[in-house]
C-alpha positions in Angstrom: -97.0 4.3 -75.9 -97.2 2.7 -72.8 -95.6 4.2 -69.8 -93.6 1.5 -68.0 -92.7 2.1 -64.5 -89.0 2.9 -64.2 -86.8 0.6 -62.3 -85.8 2.1 -59.1 -82.1 1.9 -58.8 -80.5 1.7 -55.3 -77.8 4.0 -54.4 -74.4 2.5 -54.3 -73.0 2.9 -50.8 -69.3 3.6 -50.3 -67.3 0.4 -50.1 -64.6 2.0 -48.0 -64.4 1.2 -44.3 -62.7 3.6 -41.9 -60.2 1.5 -39.9 -58.7 4.3 -37.9 -60.5 3.3 -34.7 -59.6 -0.4 -35.1 -55.9 0.5 -35.7 -55.9 2.6 -32.5 -57.4 -0.1 -30.4 -55.0 -2.7 -31.9 -52.0 -0.6 -30.9 -53.4 0.0 -27.4 -53.8 -3.7 -27.0 -50.3 -4.5 -28.2 -48.8 -1.9 -25.8 -51.0 -3.2 -22.9 -49.8 -6.8 -23.4 -46.2 -5.8 -23.8 -46.3 -3.9 -20.5 -48.1 -6.7 -18.7 -45.6 -9.2 -20.1 -42.7 -7.1 -18.9 -44.2 -6.5 -15.5 -45.1 -10.1 -14.9 -41.5 -11.3 -15.3 -40.0 -12.5 -12.0 -37.6 -10.1 -10.5 -34.5 -11.5 -8.7 -32.2 -10.0 -6.2 -28.6 -11.1 -5.8 -27.7 -12.0 -2.2 -24.2 -12.2 -0.9 -24.6 -15.5 0.8 -21.7 -17.2 2.5 -20.1 -20.3 1.1 -21.9 -23.6 1.8 -20.6 -24.6 5.2 -22.2 -26.0 8.2 -23.2 -22.8 10.0 -24.5 -22.0 13.4 -26.3 -18.7 13.2 -26.4 -16.2 10.3 -23.1 -14.4 11.2 -21.1 -17.5 12.1 -20.5 -18.3 8.4 -19.3 -14.8 7.4 -15.8 -13.9 8.1 -15.7 -11.3 10.8 -13.2 -9.1 8.9 -16.0 -8.5 6.3 -18.4 -7.1 8.9 -18.7 -3.4 9.6 -21.5 -2.3 12.0 -22.9 1.2 12.2 -24.9 2.0 15.4 -27.2 5.0 15.3 -28.1 6.6 18.6 -29.8 9.8 20.0 -28.4 13.3 19.5 -27.1 12.4 16.0 -24.5 10.1 17.4 -23.0 7.3 15.2 -20.8 4.6 16.5 -19.0 2.2 14.2 -16.9 -0.9 14.7 -15.3 -3.7 12.5 -15.8 -7.4 13.1 -17.7 -8.7 16.1 -18.0 -6.5 19.1 -17.1 -9.4 21.4 -13.8 -9.7 19.5 -13.2 -6.3 18.0 -10.6 -5.8 15.3 -10.2 -2.2 16.4 -11.8 0.1 19.0 -15.3 1.5 18.2 -15.3 5.0 16.7 -17.8 7.7 17.3 -19.0 10.2 14.7 -21.6 13.0 14.6 -24.3 12.8 12.0 -23.9 15.4 9.2 -20.2 15.3 9.2 -18.3 13.9 6.2 -15.9 11.8 8.3 -18.4 8.9 8.2 -18.1 8.8 4.4 -14.3 8.7 4.6 -14.5 5.9 7.2 -16.9 3.8 5.1 -14.9 4.3 1.9 -11.6 3.4 3.7 -13.3 0.3 5.3 -14.6 -0.8 1.9 -11.1 -0.4 0.4 -9.5 -2.2 3.3 -11.9 -5.2 3.1 -11.7 -5.4 -0.7 -7.9 -5.4 -0.6 -8.0 -8.1 2.2 -10.4 -10.3 0.3 -8.5 -9.9 -3.0 -5.4 -11.1 -1.2 -7.4 -14.2 0.0 -8.3 -14.8 -3.7 -12.0 -13.8 -3.3 -12.3 -10.4 -5.0 -16.1 -10.6 -5.1 -16.4 -10.9 -1.3 -16.7 -7.3 -0.3 -17.7 -5.5 2.9 -21.0 -6.3 4.7 -22.4 -3.3 6.5 -24.9 -3.8 9.3 -26.9 -0.7 10.2 -28.5 -0.7 13.6 -30.7 2.3 14.4 -31.7 2.5 18.1 -35.2 3.5 19.2 -33.8 6.9 20.2 -32.3 7.7 16.8 -34.1 9.8 14.3 -35.2 8.9 10.8 -33.0 11.5 9.2 -29.8 9.7 10.5 -30.9 6.5 8.9 -31.6 8.2 5.6 -28.2 9.8 5.7 -26.5 6.5 6.3 -28.4 4.9 3.4 -27.2 7.8 1.2 -23.7 7.1 2.3 -24.1 3.4 1.3 -25.2 4.6 -2.1 -22.4 7.1 -2.5 -19.8 4.5 -1.3 -21.3 1.9 -3.7 -21.8 -0.6 -0.9 -23.7 -3.5 -2.4 -24.3 -5.5 0.7 -25.9 -3.9 3.7 -28.8 -4.6 6.1 -30.9 -2.6 8.5 -31.2 -4.6 11.8 -33.2 -3.5 14.8 -31.9 -5.9 17.5 -29.0 -5.0 19.6 -26.6 -7.4 21.4 -26.0 -6.8 25.1 -22.5 -5.6 24.3 -23.9 -3.0 21.8 -26.4 -1.9 24.3 -23.6 -1.3 26.9 -21.6 0.5 24.3 -24.4 2.9 23.5 -25.1 3.4 27.2 -21.5 4.2 28.0 -21.1 6.9 25.4 
């Protein structure tokens, strides 16, 4: 008998492919694109702008009874007034930083302005607080006033660094 060479059979390789790594990468890509899509959306801020009138200056269009100004000075002194200082609605009041009277004052002013604007038929027109820290005031006083704005739920406030001559005189006199 003749000895025929035997056919060499190749080994069958496993037909299963491990997709664990591909699934992990796919989920990471999906999460990445979801986060990028969410972060790339434009963010908007609501501004309490005055009604469309012909205005001269930023404060000319806003009713003075909505304005409440807080002046921060050295030695933890806080001076507040309503309306415009040239035509005050009441005499300026002085407070000391760290005392809770400023919170009571801000809350009462907010309620007073909201009641007034509701009686005018404009309930969404609330108080506008202008915070003016002087160069002599410290950073802690500004942070405290910003905390008071958050506690009193004041939506519209601004930090302004320019003083009118009347405000400068008021700070110098006290």
